[in-house]
Residue frames as qw, qx, qy, qz and C-alpha x, y, z in Angstrom:
[[0.067, 0.740, -0.072, -0.665, -2.65, 56.01, -65.59],
 [0.747, 0.622, 0.236, 0.013, -3.14, 56.28, -69.31],
 [0.656, -0.236, 0.290, 0.656, 0.31, 56.25, -70.97],
 [0.358, 0.643, 0.407, 0.542, -1.00, 58.55, -73.71],
 [0.238, -0.956, -0.173, -0.020, -1.15, 61.37, -71.16],
 [0.648, -0.468, 0.191, 0.569, 2.67, 61.40, -70.96],
 [0.345, -0.016, 0.448, 0.825, 2.83, 62.83, -74.47],
 [0.155, -0.392, -0.427, -0.800, -0.67, 64.29, -74.87],
 [0.110, -0.336, -0.737, 0.576, -2.17, 65.33, -71.52],
 [0.197, 0.168, -0.046, -0.965, -4.22, 67.92, -73.41],
 [0.394, -0.261, -0.776, -0.418, -6.85, 65.32, -74.11],
 [0.471, -0.535, -0.671, 0.205, -7.72, 65.79, -70.42],
 [0.302, -0.699, -0.251, 0.598, -6.60, 69.33, -69.49],
 [0.356, 0.520, 0.277, 0.725, -6.57, 72.80, -71.04],
 [0.173, -0.831, -0.173, -0.499, -7.05, 76.42, -70.09],
 [0.327, -0.749, 0.367, -0.444, -6.62, 77.27, -66.40],
 [0.951, -0.258, 0.158, -0.066, -6.29, 73.58, -65.53],
 [0.846, 0.265, -0.012, 0.463, -3.06, 73.54, -67.56],
 [0.190, 0.807, -0.126, 0.544, -2.03, 77.13, -66.83],
 [0.548, -0.763, 0.205, -0.273, -1.77, 76.82, -63.05],
 [0.893, -0.285, 0.252, 0.240, 0.54, 73.75, -62.90],
 [0.681, 0.523, 0.099, 0.504, 2.42, 75.18, -65.89],
 [0.031, -0.887, 0.137, -0.441, 2.98, 78.45, -64.04],
 [0.737, -0.618, 0.272, -0.042, 4.19, 76.55, -60.98],
 [0.900, 0.085, 0.224, 0.363, 6.55, 74.59, -63.22],
 [0.442, 0.740, 0.008, 0.508, 7.84, 77.78, -64.87],
 [0.300, -0.868, 0.227, -0.325, 8.52, 79.44, -61.51],
 [0.843, -0.426, 0.318, 0.077, 10.20, 76.34, -60.08],
 [0.822, 0.344, 0.164, 0.423, 12.26, 75.84, -63.25],
 [0.221, 0.849, -0.087, 0.473, 13.33, 79.50, -63.16],
 [0.533, -0.775, 0.281, -0.189, 14.27, 79.25, -59.49],
 [0.898, -0.203, 0.322, 0.219, 16.28, 76.05, -59.98],
 [0.664, 0.589, 0.092, 0.450, 17.88, 77.53, -63.10],
 [0.063, -0.904, 0.193, -0.375, 18.91, 80.55, -61.02],
 [0.713, -0.610, 0.339, -0.071, 20.28, 78.37, -58.19],
 [0.856, -0.073, 0.424, 0.288, 22.26, 76.19, -60.62],
 [0.055, -0.625, 0.397, 0.670, 23.20, 78.71, -63.31],
 [0.409, 0.232, 0.822, 0.321, 21.22, 76.98, -66.05],
 [0.235, 0.455, -0.067, -0.856, 20.20, 79.45, -68.76],
 [0.504, 0.447, 0.731, 0.111, 17.41, 78.62, -71.21],
 [0.035, 0.455, -0.253, -0.853, 18.05, 80.87, -74.20],
 [0.626, 0.200, -0.407, -0.634, 14.94, 79.78, -76.06],
 [0.934, -0.120, 0.194, -0.274, 14.01, 76.13, -76.29],
 [0.924, 0.327, -0.090, 0.174, 16.90, 74.87, -78.40],
 [0.431, 0.569, -0.407, 0.570, 19.77, 76.37, -76.40],
 [0.714, -0.683, -0.153, 0.030, 21.05, 75.88, -72.89],
 [0.394, 0.618, -0.425, 0.532, 24.05, 77.48, -71.19],
 [0.735, -0.513, -0.372, 0.241, 25.62, 77.03, -67.80],
 [0.355, 0.343, -0.232, 0.838, 26.83, 80.17, -66.00],
 [0.368, -0.707, -0.533, 0.284, 26.02, 81.54, -62.55],
 [0.372, 0.063, 0.075, 0.923, 26.28, 85.13, -63.66],
 [0.209, -0.401, -0.302, -0.839, 22.88, 86.76, -63.23],
 [0.297, -0.021, 0.616, -0.729, 20.14, 87.44, -60.77],
 [0.367, 0.299, 0.862, -0.179, 16.81, 85.65, -60.67],
 [0.424, 0.658, 0.160, -0.602, 15.06, 88.19, -62.92],
 [0.266, 0.521, -0.640, -0.499, 17.07, 87.13, -65.98],
 [0.064, -0.023, 0.997, 0.046, 16.33, 83.42, -65.49],
 [0.335, 0.514, 0.666, -0.425, 12.63, 84.18, -65.06],
 [0.353, 0.683, -0.126, -0.627, 12.67, 86.50, -68.08],
 [0.081, 0.339, -0.850, -0.396, 14.35, 83.83, -70.25],
 [0.134, 0.226, 0.963, -0.055, 11.61, 81.30, -69.44],
 [0.287, 0.644, 0.486, -0.517, 8.72, 83.76, -69.65],
 [0.227, 0.609, -0.317, -0.691, 9.84, 85.39, -72.89],
 [0.086, 0.148, -0.899, -0.403, 10.03, 82.13, -74.83],
 [0.134, 0.401, 0.884, -0.200, 6.70, 80.93, -73.46],
 [0.246, 0.686, 0.303, -0.613, 4.93, 84.20, -74.26],
 [0.199, 0.513, -0.516, -0.656, 6.42, 84.60, -77.74],
 [0.030, 0.008, -0.970, -0.242, 5.60, 80.99, -78.58],
 [0.179, 0.497, 0.771, -0.355, 2.06, 81.30, -77.20],
 [0.269, 0.666, 0.045, -0.694, 1.37, 84.47, -79.17],
 [0.196, 0.404, -0.693, -0.565, 2.68, 82.94, -82.41],
 [0.027, 0.150, 0.987, 0.055, 0.77, 79.68, -81.92],
 [0.233, 0.585, 0.578, -0.519, -2.41, 81.62, -81.13],
 [0.275, 0.615, -0.225, -0.704, -1.99, 83.77, -84.25],
 [0.136, 0.219, -0.875, -0.410, -1.35, 80.72, -86.43],
 [0.114, 0.317, 0.923, -0.187, -4.38, 78.98, -84.93],
 [0.288, 0.630, 0.314, -0.649, -6.59, 81.99, -85.61],
 [0.278, 0.543, -0.469, -0.639, -5.43, 82.10, -89.23],
 [0.243, 0.241, -0.889, -0.304, -5.49, 78.37, -90.00],
 [0.053, 0.196, 0.947, -0.248, -8.19, 76.80, -87.86],
 [0.311, -0.400, -0.519, -0.689, -11.89, 76.76, -88.59],
 [0.534, -0.525, -0.638, 0.177, -12.55, 76.18, -84.89],
 [0.246, -0.916, 0.010, -0.316, -12.93, 78.77, -82.17],
 [0.668, 0.179, -0.456, 0.560, -9.51, 79.26, -80.57],
 [0.476, -0.865, -0.139, -0.075, -9.21, 80.37, -76.95],
 [0.260, 0.756, -0.449, 0.400, -6.08, 82.27, -75.89],
 [0.567, -0.560, 0.485, -0.359, -6.25, 80.71, -72.41],
 [0.982, 0.048, 0.183, -0.029, -6.05, 77.22, -73.93],
 [0.692, 0.592, -0.219, 0.350, -2.95, 78.09, -75.97],
 [0.051, -0.752, 0.449, -0.480, -1.30, 79.91, -73.05],
 [0.740, -0.431, 0.401, -0.326, -2.08, 77.14, -70.57],
 [0.981, 0.122, 0.140, 0.054, -1.16, 74.16, -72.70],
 [0.571, 0.677, -0.274, 0.375, 2.00, 75.86, -73.99],
 [0.220, -0.710, 0.494, -0.451, 3.09, 76.67, -70.46],
 [0.879, -0.255, 0.338, -0.220, 2.27, 73.16, -69.25],
 [0.898, 0.413, -0.092, 0.118, 4.36, 71.75, -72.11],
 [0.280, 0.753, -0.453, 0.387, 7.48, 73.36, -70.65],
 [0.744, -0.580, 0.229, -0.239, 7.37, 71.32, -67.42],
 [0.969, 0.030, -0.007, 0.246, 9.90, 68.68, -68.64],
 [0.425, 0.714, -0.244, 0.499, 12.53, 71.43, -68.90],
 [0.521, -0.760, 0.252, -0.295, 12.80, 71.31, -65.11],
 [0.986, -0.085, -0.038, 0.137, 14.84, 68.08, -65.38],
 [0.649, 0.459, -0.224, 0.564, 18.18, 69.70, -66.25],
 [0.060, -0.650, 0.351, -0.671, 18.32, 72.31, -63.46],
 [0.833, -0.443, 0.089, -0.318, 16.91, 69.72, -61.05],
 [0.950, 0.051, -0.121, 0.283, 19.75, 67.33, -61.83],
 [0.411, 0.592, -0.259, 0.644, 22.21, 70.22, -61.54],
 [0.494, -0.725, 0.184, -0.443, 21.26, 70.54, -57.86],
 [0.966, -0.212, -0.028, 0.145, 23.13, 67.27, -57.25],
 [0.430, -0.781, 0.310, 0.330, 26.68, 67.91, -56.03],
 [0.648, -0.079, 0.584, 0.481, 28.37, 66.02, -58.87],
 [0.399, 0.599, 0.517, 0.463, 26.65, 68.26, -61.47],
 [0.150, -0.920, -0.213, 0.294, 27.09, 71.64, -59.78],
 [0.112, 0.844, -0.409, -0.327, 30.41, 72.29, -61.50],
 [0.879, 0.103, 0.424, 0.191, 32.11, 70.31, -64.22],
 [0.205, -0.495, 0.494, 0.685, 34.74, 70.67, -66.88],
 [0.613, 0.509, -0.218, -0.564, 33.94, 70.90, -70.58],
 [0.686, 0.324, -0.614, -0.216, 33.72, 67.57, -72.39],
 [0.152, -0.266, 0.858, -0.413, 33.28, 65.64, -69.16],
 [0.153, -0.277, -0.945, -0.083, 30.92, 62.78, -68.41],
 [0.027, 0.542, 0.575, -0.612, 28.79, 65.17, -66.33],
 [0.204, 0.442, -0.187, -0.854, 28.48, 67.64, -69.22],
 [0.267, 0.059, -0.805, -0.527, 27.50, 64.93, -71.71],
 [0.106, -0.378, -0.896, 0.207, 25.00, 63.47, -69.26],
 [0.106, 0.554, 0.350, -0.748, 23.41, 66.90, -68.72],
 [0.254, 0.330, -0.455, -0.787, 23.23, 67.51, -72.46],
 [0.208, -0.125, -0.938, -0.248, 21.56, 64.11, -72.88],
 [0.027, -0.507, -0.737, 0.446, 19.01, 64.92, -70.18],
 [0.159, 0.518, 0.032, -0.840, 18.40, 68.31, -71.76],
 [0.229, 0.157, -0.699, -0.659, 17.90, 66.78, -75.22],
 [0.157, -0.321, -0.934, -0.005, 15.40, 64.29, -73.80],
 [0.009, 0.591, 0.541, -0.598, 13.50, 67.03, -71.95],
 [0.152, 0.426, -0.251, -0.856, 13.60, 69.29, -75.02],
 [0.221, -0.034, -0.838, -0.497, 12.20, 66.56, -77.31],
 [0.121, -0.463, -0.846, 0.236, 9.53, 65.74, -74.71],
 [0.054, 0.561, 0.249, -0.787, 8.66, 69.44, -74.51],
 [0.195, 0.267, -0.510, -0.794, 8.41, 69.72, -78.31],
 [0.194, -0.239, -0.923, -0.231, 6.13, 66.67, -78.46],
 [0.073, -0.570, -0.668, 0.472, 3.94, 68.22, -75.76],
 [0.084, 0.483, -0.055, -0.870, 3.93, 71.58, -77.56],
 [0.177, 0.050, -0.746, -0.641, 2.94, 69.92, -80.83],
 [0.209, -0.413, -0.886, -0.041, 0.05, 68.09, -79.17],
 [0.053, -0.552, -0.435, 0.709, -0.97, 71.23, -77.25],
 [0.153, 0.355, -0.309, -0.869, -1.17, 73.16, -80.51],
 [0.199, -0.092, -0.873, -0.436, -2.94, 70.31, -82.30],
 [0.181, -0.506, -0.824, 0.179, -5.63, 69.95, -79.63],
 [0.065, -0.566, -0.317, 0.758, -6.04, 73.66, -78.77],
 [0.208, 0.449, -0.286, -0.821, -6.36, 74.74, -82.41],
 [0.757, 0.314, 0.528, -0.222, -8.00, 71.60, -83.81],
 [0.379, 0.715, -0.448, -0.380, -5.51, 71.44, -86.70],
 [0.891, -0.009, 0.450, 0.055, -4.46, 68.42, -88.75],
 [0.809, 0.433, 0.261, 0.299, -2.15, 67.31, -91.52],
 [0.577, 0.363, 0.048, 0.730, 0.04, 69.76, -93.45],
 [0.149, -0.825, -0.074, -0.541, -1.45, 72.86, -91.85],
 [0.748, -0.663, 0.022, -0.013, -0.54, 71.54, -88.42],
 [0.862, -0.131, 0.108, 0.478, 2.96, 70.32, -89.24],
 [0.477, 0.488, 0.119, 0.721, 4.10, 73.24, -91.38],
 [0.203, -0.836, -0.052, -0.507, 2.63, 75.97, -89.16],
 [0.782, -0.617, 0.013, 0.091, 4.07, 74.34, -86.03],
 [0.789, 0.019, 0.098, 0.606, 7.55, 74.14, -87.58],
 [0.259, 0.643, 0.117, 0.712, 7.41, 77.75, -88.79],
 [0.444, -0.828, -0.054, -0.339, 6.19, 79.01, -85.41],
 [0.851, -0.436, 0.013, 0.292, 8.90, 77.07, -83.56],
 [0.650, 0.234, 0.095, 0.717, 11.62, 78.56, -85.77],
 [0.032, 0.719, 0.111, 0.685, 10.28, 82.11, -85.47],
 [0.623, -0.762, -0.095, -0.147, 9.81, 81.82, -81.71],
 [0.826, -0.245, 0.012, 0.507, 13.45, 80.78, -81.32],
 [0.446, 0.408, 0.131, 0.786, 14.64, 83.67, -83.47],
 [0.211, -0.779, -0.152, -0.571, 12.45, 86.25, -81.73],
 [0.755, -0.642, -0.104, 0.079, 13.42, 84.99, -78.28],
 [0.753, -0.061, 0.035, 0.654, 17.12, 85.20, -79.12],
 [0.222, 0.567, 0.144, 0.780, 16.71, 88.74, -80.48],
 [0.452, -0.792, -0.165, -0.376, 14.72, 89.84, -77.43],
 [0.817, -0.504, -0.058, 0.274, 17.21, 88.31, -74.98],
 [0.639, 0.182, 0.070, 0.744, 20.12, 89.86, -76.88],
 [0.006, 0.693, 0.139, 0.707, 18.52, 93.33, -76.77],
 [0.629, -0.743, -0.131, -0.190, 17.65, 93.00, -73.08],
 [0.834, -0.350, 0.002, 0.426, 21.10, 91.74, -72.06],
 [0.533, 0.360, 0.112, 0.758, 22.97, 94.15, -74.34],
 [0.097, -0.680, -0.071, -0.723, 21.09, 97.10, -72.87],
 [0.277, 0.036, -0.746, 0.605, 21.37, 95.68, -69.33],
 [0.480, -0.402, -0.154, -0.764, 17.68, 96.07, -68.61],
 [0.875, -0.398, -0.218, -0.170, 17.79, 93.08, -66.27]]
């Protein structure tokens, strides 16, 4: 297997080919997050609390993916001279989230199901989450780069801006939804 595919599988897959495994990963991640009480409040925040039903965990994962996909698509349309396909952005962005499954998967192990703050288990989980988050960001960057055919400053600056705005918008959306108890 080509080692480059670990950080840029989008040289080989895009569109529906990326969307279907990405959707499976999102559903499995949401289910495991529900079973273990692992909340993904955007990409850069994780919480542990078994306090909600499955709909909230699914909504957390879907909202960040959709907001990020829409923003990346818009940026690609504005900045790229190439033809941008929404299915490519949606599929590759969703596929990029697959590494996030690691934290709730590890939380299924008995030793990680409950733990005290500032324990070895907590620090280990945070380390796993940081690794999966960085891996996800690398995948997202390459997904955006390949799907929108962007390079150099346009790529780097627009990706950073979109990542920041997607985090902010996801947090606002989740706050409004939870505050108004819609889920």
